[in-house]
Every structure is written in structure tokens, then in C-alpha cells.
C-alpha positions in Angstrom: 26.0 175.0 98.5 24.5 178.5 98.4 25.6 181.9 99.3 29.2 181.6 98.0 28.7 184.3 95.3 26.0 186.9 95.6 23.5 187.0 92.7 24.5 183.6 91.2 21.1 182.0 91.9 19.3 185.0 90.7 21.2 184.9 87.4 20.5 181.2 87.0 16.8 181.6 87.9 16.4 184.2 85.1 18.4 182.1 82.6 16.5 178.8 83.2 13.0 180.2 83.4 10.1 178.9 85.5 10.2 176.3 88.3 13.9 176.8 89.1 14.7 173.9 91.4 17.1 174.6 94.2 18.9 172.0 96.3 21.3 172.1 99.2 23.9 169.3 98.9 22.9 166.7 101.5 26.5 165.5 101.7 27.5 169.0 102.7 24.7 169.1 105.3 25.8 165.8 106.7 29.4 167.1 106.8 28.3 170.1 108.9 26.4 167.9 111.3 29.4 165.5 111.8 31.7 168.5 112.2 29.4 169.9 114.9 29.2 166.6 116.8 33.0 166.0 116.6 33.6 169.6 117.6 31.6 169.0 120.9 33.7 165.9 121.5 36.9 167.8 120.9 36.0 170.3 123.6 37.4 167.8 126.0 40.9 166.5 126.0 40.1 163.7 123.5 41.8 165.3 120.5 44.9 166.4 122.4 45.4 162.8 123.6 44.8 161.5 120.1 47.4 163.8 118.5 49.9 163.0 121.3 49.4 159.3 120.8 49.9 159.7 117.0 53.1 161.7 117.4 54.5 159.2 120.0 53.8 156.1 117.8 55.3 157.7 114.8 58.6 158.6 116.7 59.0 155.0 118.0 61.1 153.5 115.3 61.4 150.1 116.9 57.6 149.9 117.4 57.0 151.0 113.8 59.4 148.4 112.6 57.8 145.7 114.7 54.3 146.6 113.7 55.3 147.3 110.0 52.9 150.2 109.9 52.8 153.8 111.0 49.8 155.7 112.3 48.5 158.2 109.7 48.3 161.9 110.5 45.1 163.6 111.5 43.5 166.8 110.3 41.4 168.7 112.8 39.1 170.2 110.2 38.1 166.9 108.6 36.1 164.3 110.6 36.8 161.7 107.8 40.5 162.1 108.6 39.8 161.3 112.3 37.9 158.2 111.2 40.9 157.0 109.2 43.2 157.5 112.3 40.7 155.8 114.6 40.4 152.9 112.3 44.2 152.4 112.5 44.3 152.8 116.3 41.4 150.3 116.6 43.1 147.8 114.4 46.4 147.9 116.3 45.1 148.7 119.7 46.5 145.5 121.3 50.0 146.1 120.2 49.8 149.9 121.0 48.4 149.2 124.4 51.0 146.6 125.2 53.8 149.1 124.3 52.2 151.9 126.3 51.9 149.6 129.3 55.5 148.7 129.1 57.0 152.2 128.5 54.4 154.2 130.4 54.8 157.5 128.4 53.0 160.7 129.4 50.7 160.4 126.4 49.3 157.1 127.6 45.5 157.3 127.2 43.1 156.7 130.0 40.6 153.9 130.1 37.8 156.4 129.5 39.6 157.7 126.4 39.8 154.2 124.9 36.1 153.7 125.5 35.2 157.0 123.9 37.5 156.4 120.9 35.9 153.0 120.1 32.4 154.3 120.4 33.1 157.4 118.3 34.8 155.3 115.7 31.6 153.2 115.4 29.6 156.4 115.2 31.8 157.9 112.4 32.0 154.7 110.4 28.2 154.5 110.0 28.2 158.2 108.9 31.1 157.7 106.5 29.4 154.9 104.7 26.3 157.0 104.1 28.5 160.0 103.2 30.1 158.0 100.4 26.8 156.5 99.2 25.0 159.7 98.7 27.7 161.2 96.5 27.2 158.9 93.6 26.8 160.6 90.2 23.5 158.7 89.5 22.1 159.1 93.0 18.6 160.6 93.2 17.4 163.2 95.7 14.8 160.7 97.0 17.5 158.1 97.5 19.6 160.6 99.6 16.6 161.4 101.8 16.0 157.7 102.5 19.7 157.1 103.3 19.9 160.0 105.7 16.6 158.9 107.4 18.0 155.4 107.8 21.2 156.8 109.3 19.2 158.7 111.9 17.3 155.5 112.7 20.6 153.6 113.0 22.0 156.0 115.5 18.8 155.7 117.6 18.8 151.9 117.4 22.4 151.6 118.5 21.9 153.5 121.8 18.3 152.4 122.4 16.9 155.8 121.7 13.2 156.6 122.0 11.7 159.3 119.9 9.5 161.2 120.4 9.7 160.9 124.2 6.9 162.2 126.4 7.5 163.9 129.7 5.9 161.0 131.5 8.1 158.5 129.8 11.1 160.7 130.5 10.4 160.6 134.2 10.1 156.8 134.2 13.4 156.6 132.3 15.2 158.8 134.8 16.0 156.0 137.1 19.7 155.1 136.6 20.4 158.2 134.4 19.2 159.3 131.0 20.6 161.5 128.2 18.3 163.7 126.2 18.7 165.9 123.1 15.5 167.6 122.2 12.8 165.0 121.8 15.4 162.2 121.7 16.2 160.3 124.8 18.2 157.2 125.8 19.0 155.5 129.0 22.6 155.5 130.2 22.2 151.7 130.8 21.4 151.2 127.1 24.4 153.3 126.1 26.6 151.2 128.3 25.2 148.1 126.8 26.0 149.5 123.3 29.6 150.2 124.4 30.1 146.7 125.9 29.1 145.3 122.6 32.4 146.4 121.1 34.2 143.5 122.6 36.2 142.3 125.6 38.9 145.1 125.2 36.3 147.8 125.6 34.5 146.0 128.4 37.7 145.7 130.4 38.5 149.4 129.9 35.0 150.2 130.9 35.5 148.3 134.2 38.7 150.4 134.8 36.8 153.7 134.8 36.1 154.8 138.4 32.5 155.4 139.2 32.9 157.4 142.4 33.8 160.7 140.8 31.3 160.3 138.0 33.9 159.6 135.3 32.0 156.6 134.0 28.7 158.5 133.8 30.4 161.4 132.0 31.9 159.2 129.4 28.6 157.4 128.7 26.9 160.8 128.6 29.3 162.0 125.9 28.7 159.0 123.8 24.9 159.1 124.1 24.8 162.8 123.4 26.9 162.4 120.2 24.5 159.8 118.8 21.4 161.6 119.8 22.6 165.0 118.6 23.5 163.6 115.2 20.1 161.7 114.9 18.2 164.8 115.8 20.0 167.0 113.3 19.7 164.4 110.5 15.9 164.6 110.8 16.0 168.4 110.0 17.9 167.9 106.7 15.9 169.0 103.7 17.6 168.9 100.3 15.0 171.0 98.4 15.1 174.8 99.1 12.7 177.6 98.2 13.4 181.0 96.6 14.5 182.3 100.0 17.0 179.5 100.5 14.8 178.1 103.2 13.3 174.7 103.7 10.9 173.9 100.9 7.3 173.2 101.6 5.7 169.9 100.7 4.3 171.4 97.5 7.8 172.6 96.4 9.6 169.3 96.9 10.6 167.2 94.0 8.0 164.7 92.8 8.7 161.0 92.5 10.5 159.8 89.4 10.7 156.0 89.8 8.0 153.7 88.4 7.4 152.0 91.8 6.8 155.4 93.2 4.6 156.7 90.4 2.1 153.8 90.6 1.3 154.8 94.2 0.3 158.3 93.1 -3.2 158.9 91.9 -3.8 160.4 88.5 -5.0 163.6 90.0 -1.8 164.0 92.0 0.3 163.3 88.9 -1.7 165.8 86.8 -1.0 168.5 89.4 2.7 167.7 89.1 2.5 168.0 85.3 0.6 171.3 85.6 3.3 172.6 87.9 6.0 172.0 85.3 3.9 172.8 82.2 5.8 176.1 81.5 9.1 174.2 81.6 7.7 171.6 79.3 6.5 174.2 76.9 9.9 175.9 77.0 11.4 172.6 76.0 9.1 172.5 72.9 6.7 169.9 74.3 3.5 170.0 72.2 0.1 169.9 74.0 -0.3 166.4 72.6 3.0 165.2 74.1 2.0 166.6 77.5 -1.3 164.8 77.4 0.6 161.6 76.5 2.6 161.9 79.7 -0.5 162.0 81.8 -2.1 159.1 79.8 0.9 157.0 80.2 0.9 157.4 84.0 -2.6 156.0 84.0 -1.4 153.1 81.7 1.5 152.4 84.2 -1.0 152.1 87.0 -3.2 149.8 84.9 -0.3 147.5 84.0 0.9 147.4 87.6 -2.5 146.0 88.8 -3.1 143.8 85.8 0.3 142.0 85.4 1.4 140.0 88.3 5.0 139.6 87.1 5.4 143.4 86.7 3.8 144.1 90.1 6.2 141.6 91.8 9.2 143.1 90.1 8.2 146.7 90.9 7.4 145.8 94.5 10.9 144.4 94.9 12.3 147.9 94.1 13.4 150.1 96.9 15.5 153.3 97.4 18.6 151.5 96.3 17.2 150.7 92.9 18.9 152.9 90.2 16.9 154.9 87.7 18.1 152.8 84.9 17.2 149.5 86.5 13.8 150.7 87.7 12.7 151.9 84.2 14.2 148.9 82.4 11.3 146.8 83.8 8.9 148.7 81.5 10.9 148.6 78.3 9.4 151.1 75.8 5.9 151.0 77.1 5.7 154.6 78.3 8.3 156.6 76.4 6.8 160.1 77.2 6.5 159.4 80.9 10.0 158.1 80.9 11.3 161.3 79.3 9.4 163.4 81.8 10.7 161.5 84.8 14.2 161.5 83.4 14.1 165.3 83.1 13.2 165.6 86.8 15.7 163.0 87.8 18.6 165.0 86.3 18.4 167.4 89.2 21.9 167.3 90.6 21.4 166.0 94.2 24.7 167.4 95.5 27.8 169.4 94.7 30.3 167.3 96.6 31.8 165.9 93.4 32.0 169.4 91.8 33.5 171.0 94.9 36.2 168.4 94.9 37.6 169.9 91.7 38.2 173.4 93.1 41.1 172.5 95.4 42.9 171.2 92.4 42.2 174.4 90.4 43.1 176.8 93.2 41.9 179.7 91.1 38.8 181.9 91.0 37.9 185.4 90.1 39.0 187.4 93.1 38.5 191.1 93.7 41.4 192.0 91.4 40.1 189.8 88.5 36.4 190.8 88.4 36.9 192.4 85.0 38.6 189.4 83.5 36.7 187.6 80.8 36.1 183.9 81.1 38.7 183.4 78.3 41.3 185.3 80.4 40.5 183.2 83.4 40.8 180.1 81.2 44.3 181.2 80.2 45.3 181.3 83.9 44.1 177.7 84.3 46.0 176.6 81.3 49.1 178.2 82.6 49.0 175.7 85.5 49.6 172.9 82.9 53.0 174.3 81.9 55.0 172.0 84.1 53.0 169.0 82.9 53.7 169.9 79.3 57.4 170.2 80.1 57.3 166.7 81.5 55.7 165.5 78.3 58.3 167.2 76.2 61.2 165.8 78.3 59.6 162.3 78.0 59.4 162.7 74.2 63.1 163.8 74.0 64.2 160.9 76.1 62.3 158.5 73.8 63.9 160.1 70.8 67.4 159.5 72.3 66.5 156.0 73.0 65.4 155.4 69.4 68.6 156.9 68.1 70.7 154.6 70.2 68.6 151.4 69.6 67.5 152.0 66.0 70.3 154.2 64.8 70.8 152.1 61.7 67.1 152.6 60.6 67.5 156.1 59.2 64.0 156.2 57.7 62.3 155.3 61.0 64.2 158.1 62.8 63.3 160.7 60.3 59.6 159.7 60.5 59.7 160.1 64.3 61.4 163.5 64.1 58.5 164.8 62.0 56.0 164.1 64.9 55.1 167.2 66.9 56.8 167.3 70.3 53.7 168.4 72.1 51.2 166.2 70.4 
């Protein structure tokens, strides 16, 4: 993330020297996209019906006892929380629907709500899988880009989207209804086919939606717009940023770091990459001979790829899911200088999601009243939060001591030895 504290990037740029690489966490960008799409869905009465249904189910003690489970709570600000709730509702929809049909409470959802919930759950589940995947500690930036591109293609494939769509094609698709978002378009009939693929339960609910007042068309329009809006926004995600915190140009983007990617680059392209980072290499005490070895080893990698059938087959089998360790293990120690250079570029942290997850636990930062505090002073504040945990450790040690006195009271020497141990070790 950028922009949280003014001047931080400038300070880091000056401290690290040339070719300061900026990235905007792709997981955070995906989170913003999903929050935007869910926010548009929540403009209708979808969320109010969902919360009413959750509260009703949790209050029905007999139903909870019969189902042996209770619906989890939902947080409006987190789309992942809504997926968790929808997963529960989808799993127990038969029992919940039977109870609602019997009791007929005011919070009983309509058929259109059930259809929308099932489709949105499918939409969110695809995104949550990618959201988890791109947060790995060893994930490369290039792997994140491919995963997000595949997610956009998945959304398009599910609803039969065509992109880019020409104006002439849009006119031919207009018969029967079409939903468009930018250059993305899908027929309402294709969206309906996608919804019917969720099973007989959804198909029966779809048949219950009246068509005279446009309710069916409106529900399918919402579903199609959600998928197309997410697909369109995913194509605009760029992890690399320039000095102005804007989308980086092609020349400013990170170069390839995997062997199966490097063999597809000409030697002139790779030499340009080395020249771009030569100041950073010199700052890391790389001698001119070492820099030349990096360039020579890239040529040797290309030669081995074309000369050795077994190596070529192994490298061709690599894709965006291949880890950095597995990809370079195919070469052993053949190109150590090239491996070190690629490893340095691969250490660019592709996201801050794992780091940001620690701040809610700390719940401390330098606010306006602590700007003059040194880092040591702030560290003392953080250590003070451990006081209760230390008390628990002390109480545990004292209880253990009492137990030893009661059980091994006749072993005086053992008791004395234990008493000499520090209580807060």
C-alpha cells in the first residue's frame, strides 16, 4: 500500500539508491475490486435480507439443535466474511428453506434472492481462491499477474462474456437482452445458463421469479454485471508502480526471473536489463567481471536449453505455478552468477497483505502525540502489551511449583533446584 505516511517512499528511495522498485500489493487491489462489486450488490436489499436470515436462524434454538450448527455472523466491511456466511447458507439451504416454508417468517427470502446468493457465492469463491494464492511468502510478482489474468478469464468464461466486443457484434447480441460493462458484454441468455448450472434448487427458484414485471431480467442483469465489472477491473491491475505512484510503463516493469522465462529473451534484451540495474549491482560490490559473467551465463542457459532435450522438456513443463526453487533446481550449479542476479530481483516483496495482518494485533503506531518518540520508546509501548502474557507465565510457574511440592515433597534437593530457576525464564 502507498500513501499511508507522507515521505516514507522518498526516505526509502534515498536510502536504497538507484532503481527503487515500487509495487502496489495485488491482493489489496483485488480486495478493493471485490469490495466495489459487493458494494454495488448491497445497494439492493440483498444484505438486509441476509442479515435478517442470519439473525432468525441463530435465534431458533430448536432449528439449531436439529441442524447441529449455527450460521456464522457477517461483517459488512469484509467480502470474505460474506463468502463464509454464504457457504454455510448454501450447504444448509435445504433444511433452512424447509423451516422457512413451514414457519413463514417475515425474513423469508424471495426466489430472486436465492438465485442471486448462489451466483454471488460462486463469484466470491473463485476470487477467494486467488486471493489466498497470491499471498504466499514465496509468490513472485509474475505469478500474481498470471493468477489475476486467469481470474478475469474465468469470470468471462462463466457468463459467456466476449471481449473486446465491437459495436456491430453488440447489436447482433442485443436480441434477448445483453449486459455490458465497458468493452465486456454477455448475453442474458448465457448468464441464465450459468445460473441454471448451479443445480435443480436454483433452477426451481429461477422458475419462481415472475417475468412480467422484469424481476427475472433484473436479477440476471445484476449477476452478469458483477462478473463483468470484476473482469474489467482485474485487467487494469498493475503491480509495478513508477515514481509518481502511477502504472509503470513496460520498461519499468520487473524483468523475468525464472529460467523458462529467461531462455525466451534474447541476449540483447537481457543485457539491457543488466544495464538498467548496473548501479544497484555496483552498490552491492559486484565487480565488472561478475557482471559480465551474468550476461555470459544467460547465453549459456539459452545454449543448454536448445542443445539438451531433457532440459528443454523439463523447462517447457514449467508454468506460472512453478516455484523459484523448483525452477532453478533444474540447472543445479551451472549458472551461479545468473542465479544470484535473478534471486535478487525475485526478492521483491509482491504484496503487503501478510505484513498488514500484523498491525491489527499491535494496535499501536506513532500518532500525532508520539511523533517525537524514539523507536526505542515505541518499542517499550509494544512490550508493555506483553505484561498480561508474562503474568500468565508466572502464574503457570507458581502452580507448577506447588504441584512439585505436593508430589515430590520428600525430594528436597529437587525442590531446591527448581526454586533456583528464574520465574520469568
